N, C-alpha and C positions, 0 to 999 in steps of 0.2 A: 374772420367771420364769426358771428355769435352763434351760440347753440340755438337761441330763439329763432334766428333766421333759418338755420338748417332744418329745424323741426317744422317751421312753417312751409318749407319746401318738400316736406315728407311725401305728399301726394304726387308731386312732380317726380321725385326720385323713384317712387313706386311705378309710375308710368314708364320711367326710363328702363326699369328692369323688365317690363312687359314688352320691350321693343319688338315690334313686328309679330307679336303672338296673339294679341286680342283679335278674335274673329277670323283667324286664319282659316281659309277654306281650301278644299282641294281644287287644283287647277282644272278648269274645264278643257276638255279636248286633249288632255295629256294621255299619252299611250303608255301602257306598262312596258317595262323593259325587263326581260328575263335573261339571266345569265350575265357573265362579265362581258365587257366590251372588248372583244379580241379582234384587233385590226386584221390579223392574218386570216381570220375566218370570214371576213366580210368581203363581198364583191366590191369592185371599184365604185359602183353606183351606190351601194349601201354605205360605204365609208363616208359619203358626203351627207348622209342623213342620220342624225342622232335624235332620238325622241327623248323628251324630258320625262323624268320619273313621275309617278302619280303623286308623290308627296310634294308639297309646294317648296319653293326655294326658301321661304321663311322657316318652315318646319325642319327642313333638312339642315339649315344653318344652326338652328337652336339645338337640334339633336347632335350636332357635330359630325354629321354623316358625310365624310369626305367624298366617297364615291358618288353619292347622289348629287352633291354640290358640283362635282366635276361634270356629271351628266347634264345638269342644268346649264352650266357654262358652255359645254360643247353643243347643246341644243339651241343656244341663243336665247335662253330665258332672260327676261328683263331682271337684271340683278337688283334694280332699285324698285321692284314691286313693293307696294305698301300694304301694311296691315291696317286694321281699322283705326289704330292710333297714329298712323302715319309712319310707323317704324319700318325699316328695311331689313333685309337679311344681315347686313353688316351691323345694324343696331343689335340684332338678336345674338350674333356670335360675339360681339364685343361685351355683352352682358354675361354670357355663359362662359366665354373664355377659351374657346378652342383655337389655338394659335394657327394651326395648319389651315383650317377653314377660313379664318380671317384673312390670311395672306393670299389664299386662292382667290377670294372675292376682291381683295384690293388689287392684286395683279391683273385680274380680269376686267378691271375698270369700274368696280362699284363706287358710288359717290361717297367719298370719305367725309363730306360735309353735309350730307343729307340731314334734314331736320324733321323730327317728329312733330306731332301737333303741339307738344309742350316745348318745342324749340330745341330739344336735346339732340346732340349729334352722337355718332358712334364713339367719339372721343370722350364725351361725357360719361357714357356707359362703361367704357374700358377703364377709364380713370377711377370712377367710383368703386368698381369691383376689383381694382388693382391688378389688372392683367397687363403687366409691364411690356411684354413682347408686342402685344397688340397696340398699346399706346405708342411704342416706338415705331411700329410699322405704319400706323396712321400718320404720325408726324412726319415720317420720312417720305410719305406720299401725298403731302399737301394738306393734311388736316389743319384747320385753323383753330388754334387754341384760344383765340380771343372771342369766339362766338359765345354769346350768352343765351341761355334758355329763357323761357317766358318768366321765370322767377328772378331773372337778372344774374344768374350764376354761370360762370365759366366752368370748364372741366377742372381747372385748378381749385376753384372754390369748393368743389365736392370732396376734396381731400386735404384741404388746408387746415381744418380743425383737428382736435384730438379725437382719437377713436372713441374714447369714453363719451364724448359729447354727442357723437352721431350713432352710437350703437343702437339706440331706439329706432333709428331709421332702418338700419340693416335688419333688425328684428322684424319690423313691419313689412319690409320687402320680402323677407324669408317666409313670413306667414302667408303672404299672397302667392308667391311664386314657388314655394317649396313643393306644393302638390304637382307642379308642372315640371319638376326635376331640378330646380335651382338648388345648389348646395353652396353654403358659405363657410369657408374656413376662417374663422375669426382671428386666429393667431396669425395666419398668413396675411390677412388684410391689415391687421394692426401693425405688423412689421413692415409691410410694403407701402402703407399710406405716405410716410415721409419721403420715401424714394420717388413715388409718383409725383408728389407735390414738388419736389426739387426738379424733377425732369420737366414738369410743365411750367415752372417759374423761370427756367433758364431762358436767356435771350437767344 
């Protein structure tokens, strides 16, 4: 893939990084949960009812808040709830890179092939940001690596070129998402891109 093609995809990749975050709003009707969920302290009737936390599943996933994600799962929250860009909680955590939250969502049945408005899947996000454990978890649970986003790129295409060619894209994404907490370790990403590419190119 040429650098020109990757740079043309820059807005798409930026949207990828924003997975599930743009326009996230607080869930209506969610009840606050105070204290830890201690099963021994709950009556039999109360054990059957778990309220979702006030923070949305999208925001909880982005923040890597394991306990709030667990509460959402227990409360039966729609794990495939969409942000304004069509991103789900799995898109958000795949971009941010919290392995534990990602596997919680995957194990709970989150759609591993959900597409955002730009056609990107959680695998596109996890691959581009080089979160190997999440990439492996997605692939092991049915993620389709042949899916192309609206720019025509697969998850593999996002890591196929050299780091130097695509560094301007990472810079652009960091400029947009840095204020929301995204941190990029360029040395890690540079080292991991070939490994992710090999993993995605394997039959």
